[in-house]
Each structure stands twice: as structure tokens, then as C-alpha cells.
N, C-alpha and C positions, 0 to 999 in steps of 0.2 A: 656634537649633541645641536639636530636639526629640527625644525617641525616650531610648538608655543611649545612655551613652557606656562606648566601652574604654581602659583607661590601660595602658601599659605598663609594668612593673615593672621598676627592675633591683634582683633580691632579694638579688645579691650584692656592692654598694656601702656600703661605711659600718660603722663599727668596730662598729656592735649587731647589721652582716648575717648572718642572713637573717633572727633574729627580730624584730626591733625592724620591718622593712621587711613582715611579714606578718601581726602585730599590729599593726602601726600599717594597711594596709588590710582590716581588721577593725572598726576604730575609725573606717574615715572610709566600709567598708558600712553602718556603721551610722547613721553621718550623714545618707548618700546612697545612696539603695538601687536609685537608676540607673545605679549603676556595673557596672562589671564590669572584670576585670585580666585581659593578660596578663601571668602570672609568669615572668622568665627568667633560672634561675641553677642548679647542680646538682639534678640532680632527689633522687638519692640522698638526697641532705640535706633538704633539700622538700619530701619527700613526705609521709613520716612525720612533720613539725612539720602539714603538711594535714589530716592524717587527726584534730586534734585539734580542726582553726577548721572547725566546720561550715559556720557563715554565709559563711567567704570560701570555703570548697570547691565550694562548689555557684554562685557567681561569677565563678569565675578558670580559668583552664589553665595548665597550666607549660609552660613548653618549655625544651626541656637545653641548657644556654651550659656547654660546658666551662672555658669560658675567666674569672679575672677579674684586672680593669685593679687592683691594688696603690696606696693611695693615696699612695706616693712615686713611681712612674713619672712619668715625663719623658711627656708630652704626643705626641711623635715617637715614641716606643716603641711609645705604648699604640692610634697609628693602623694602626703600623706592622702589629704582630704580633697584636692586637686583634681581630683579626673575628671569633671565635668565644669571642666572652669578655658576659654577659651586659648588659654596658655597651649593648657595641654593636649586640645584636642587637635589643636594646630597640625602641633609638633607628632600626634601620633596619624596626623595624613599621611605626612612623609613618612613615618616607618611601615603603613599602606599600600604606597604606591599611588597616593590618592595625589599628591604631592610632589614637586622637588626638590622644595628648599622653606624654610620658614622665615617670616622677618618678626620681631616683636622690639619693644619700646618700653615691655616691663621689668620684673626686678629680674636681678641678675643673676642671685645665687639661683633663683627659683629656675629659672630657664638653663642653668647649667646642668642645673639636678636631674631635673625633667629630661632634656636631650641626651643628659649620658646614660639613663634608666632606660630608654625608649631604644635612643637612637643605639647607643653602644661602641666603642670606637672600631675602626676599623683597624683588620689586625697587624698587630708590628705597632699599633703605638700604644704606648702605655696610659699615657696620659691628655686629653685636648688642651689644645692650651688658647687665648683670647688673642685675637690679633685685629691690627686696625694698618691706614699708613695716613700720614701728615705730610704737610708741608714744608719743603726743601730746598737750598739752594740751588740746586742742582734738578726739581724735579719735586716725587715724593719719593720717600722712605715709606719699609713696611715694619712695622715692630712687632715681633711678642716675645714672649709673655707677660698681656697686659696683671694680672692677676689672678692667674686660675688658680695657678702654683708655686708656691711660697719660697718652699725647697725643691731642688730642682738634681735629678742625678746629670749625670756626662751624657746617662741614652737620653733621659728625656732631652737636654741641650741639642743635641743632634737629631733628634726626630724632628724638631721645633725650626731650625734649622731645615732638613728639608723641606716641612711644610711651608715656611715661611717663605723658599725659594720658588716652590709651587704657586705659592698665592700672587709671588708679586708678576712670576709670567701670566699667569691666568687672568687678575685685575688691574693691575698696573702696565700691559705689554711690555717688559723687558724682557729682549728676549734672553740675554743670559743674565741674569739680576747676582750681584756680588756680595757676601753674605759675612755680615763680623756681630761676634763675640763681643759683647759691651761687658767693659771690662776696667779695674781703676789705674791701668796706665798701657800704653803696646808691647812694651818688651816681653816676652816668652815663658818671664820666669815671676811674673804679677798674676793677683789672682787667686782664690781658694782649688783646689785637689781638682774638684768637677771640669772647674770652668777649665783646669792646663790638658785633663784629661780628653774633655772633649776637641779643645783644640785642636792638637792630633792627630782626631779621628777624623776631626774637619776636612784635614793638612791629604790627608788621600780619600778623601771622599768622591773625589771628581765634582762636589758642587764650584764654583769659584769664588773659593776662600778667601777672604784679604786679611781673616787672622784678629787680633785684637784692635778693638775700636773705645773709644774715651766717648765722654757726653756730650761735651763739644759738637763731636762729630756726625750726630743725628742731626742737627740742624742743617750742618756744613753738608749733607747728603753727602757723603763721606763713601758709601755702602748701600744697596738698595733694598739689604733687609740685616735689620738690627735685631740679635738674637740676646734675651738674658732670662733669666728666671721671675718670676709675678713679681716677691720683693720689690726687685732692680725695679721693672719694667715698668712699675704702676706707679712709683716712687720717679723715674721720668717722666713718665706721662704727664703726673698732676703737676709739676714743676714746669711742665713746659705750660702747659695749658695752665697756670697761674703766673706766668712770667708775659704770657699775651694779656692776659687780662690785666695785667699791672702797663703794658706799654700803652696800650691801646686809653686805658684809664691817663696815664699820662700826655699825652697826647691829644687826651678829649680838656684835660683841665691845663694846657698849653697855650692854643687856642683862644682860649677862657681870657686869661689874664689879661689881657690887654686889649684894647681898638684899637690897637695897633695890627697885634697878632690875630684879632678876628677878619680885619680886611684883606691880612696871608691869608686865612684860612678861605677866602674865596678864591683866590689863587691860587691856591692848589686842591681845590676841590674834588675835580676831576680823578690826578692821581690817588687822592685819597681813599674815592671809590672806587680804583684800580686795586690799593691793595685792601679794602677791607674785603675786598669779592673776593681777589685770593688766598687770602687766612681766616676768609667764613669757612666757622668750624665746621656747618651744614653738610659743605662740602667733601667733608670727610666721616662721614656719620657712617657707624655700620660698621663695628665690632664682631668680629668669626670668629667663632668656635671650631678651629681646625682640627681633626682627627679625629671628628664624627663619621657616622657613618650616612649621611647626611648633611646640607646646605643649614643651619644653622645661623644667624644675621642676628645680632643683639642692636637696638636703635636707641639713641642716650633717655630718659626716663622724659627728658625734656624737650625733644624734639614738636618742630612743628611742621608744617605738610614736606618744604625743602626737604627737611635733616630725612624723615622720613624717605618718601624720593629717594635720595642718596643711598640708603641701605638696600631698599628693592632692588636700587641699580646694582650693587655691588652682591647681593644674590642672584640676581640675573644671570652678571660675567661668570662666576662661577660656575653657575651650571650650563650657560651652554660653551663654556669651554673644558669643558669635561674633571673639572677639582679634581674630582673625587679619583677620576681613571685613570690622571696621571700621578694625585700623588701615591697608588698606591707601586705605579710602574717603578718611582722614586726611591721606595724603601726594597723592591727588589733588587736595591746594586746598592746600598748603604753598607762600609765595609765591615770588617771585624775589629773589636778593640781589645786594648790587650786581656778584655776578662774571657774572649769567646766570639764566639757568633753573636752581631747583631740580630734583633728582637726582626724575622720575616715576616709577610705576611704571606696568609695559608697559600697552597699552590692551588692551581685554581682561575677560572675565569676573574677577573678585575672586575672589582665590588664600582657600583659605578652607576649615573642616574638613569641609563638607558637599560639596569637591570635591575624592573619593578618588580615585586615590590621591593625596597631596599626595608635588614631586617635590622634596624640599630635597635661660647661651653657648654 
């Protein structure tokens, strides 16, 4: 895809909205001059802030959306009563071909539910999956599903593997990403039936499939894409986040433990700053709902401007590199499993961002 890219922003979603959204969009615009924005939210609140953001104002349009989906609102309630919310209107803009993708830091469940109803899934995909990427010893590794699907069939896991492989190519720049299934051991006899069936299918899939991987392989960067059901993936994600916070706190307490340790901090300060930047969660912000007929990126609810800008960058990379078009092509190549033919996309033109309007967490 060439030319300018328009992204819809849910300006009212997130703990620090709308300030973090607008400032984040400004950072994203500075990084990616090809971006333009449709900013959905309360115009009375947004307009005065936009006056001070000259760079953003020149490439953005504010579209009034009076409603806001609260952080604790149930997905079913948001679907029924949130049609005039900033979140819903931003998603509608993707459906109507006015924007190529949407970014929100709002309620995760509501965003997934709205996006699935409005955008629908790409033919051949049963369920969307939530994906993101993390720092590892070898660079970055993508992982999915991170909580959208608690229980998964073998077909679901194969679909996740295909989507994750395409995600790694378009966002992380891997030429031929390796893929692994997260399991309790690397032996082929381990794991539940769905895992073993997916393992057998993926060995014949044409992907660079490396077999089963274990929990410690995630941080080691053993593979470029780690595939799991949503329950396992979410537990792994939260465990990794908790461990990172624990280590950070241990380091902080250690350097405060004595005068000698404080002096040591002065000598180690530059190295610690580099370490902090390497594992800064804002650099890895932006979980993506893969499998929808449109690009949807979910930023952390507590995202600051830099974190939100990262999420916008993820959406931009997926759009620029034709993620949906590549994903549809990959699904044409899925092999048959033991139960018969794998789900295939409908025949005809590939569904992609160049085919506006699209008709779809």
C-alpha cells in the first residue's frame, strides 16, 4: 500500500485520555509523516487541546462523538448502548472505508466485541486472536492468543499460527519467522489432544514450524512466534509482566540498600538507563486483534503519549505492509487436517485495505 494512511483514533478511551491520545498521535505523526488521523471524541474537549498541537491539527479531523465506553462497562452493554461512543464511531470509520485502521486504549472487551460485530472476521478465520510482541534475548518475539479465546480447537491454533507468522513478517520484519506451539514439554507425546493435532497439521503447513516450545523459550527467543490458547497466553503474559516488575523493584531496593550501593549506582547509571529503555513496556505497547477484516490495535489502558504512539506505529506498519491481504493469501495455503479440509477464504479478490470500503478483538 502506498500513499497516505488514515487511522481512526478513539480519543476518549484510556486512563489518560484524551491528552495521551493527542500527544501520542503527535509523536506518531513526527515519526511517520504519511499518517493522517480521524479523531473521535467530545469536540468541546478536543478542540482547545488541538489548537496547541499545530503539527497534529494540520493532518487531523475531529469528529464529534458524545458517548464514552467506560473501563468497567460490560461488552454486551457497550454493544447495545455505545453506538454514539468514540470507540464505536472510530470502528465504523474502518468499516465505511474512511480509515484503514483504528487505535484505542479503551475497554478491551468492548473493543473486541464491537470490532467483531462491525468488522467481522476474514473468511477462513473462526475467531480473532489478540497478539503482541515482547523483548527477548534474540530481539522480539510475537505471541498470541493473549486472552481473547480461553479454549481453542486445533483449527484455531493453526489459524493463530498463520496469523502470527504474518504479523511477525509485517510488524517485526522477520523474513521467515519461526513458529512454536506453547506446551508443557517439547516431546511430541505431551500436551492435550488439540495441541497434538495442531502440531501434526503445522508440520505439513509450509510455515517454518519448530514444534513445541516451553515457557522459558519465550524470553530466550527460541522462536519468532509463540502460539497458545488465550488462557495459557494470558497467564504467560501476566507472569512475564509481574516478573519484570519484581526484578525492577529488586534492583531499585538493592541500590538503595547502602551508601556503597548508591555510589555503585552512579557508576552503573548509564548502563541501567540503556537497560530500562530496552525493556520499557511503552516500546511494546499495542496488542492487535488479528483475524478481523480491518486493523484494530488495543493500547494499554494506562498508556502515556509514548505508549500510544507505539500502538499507532503498529497499526501503521500493518497497513503499510498489507497485513490483511497477506493473511488471506496464507489461508489459501493451509493444509487439510484429519477431519477434512481446513477453512478457506471465499474465492475472489483478496480482502485488503486497498479494497475500500471493508465490510467487517
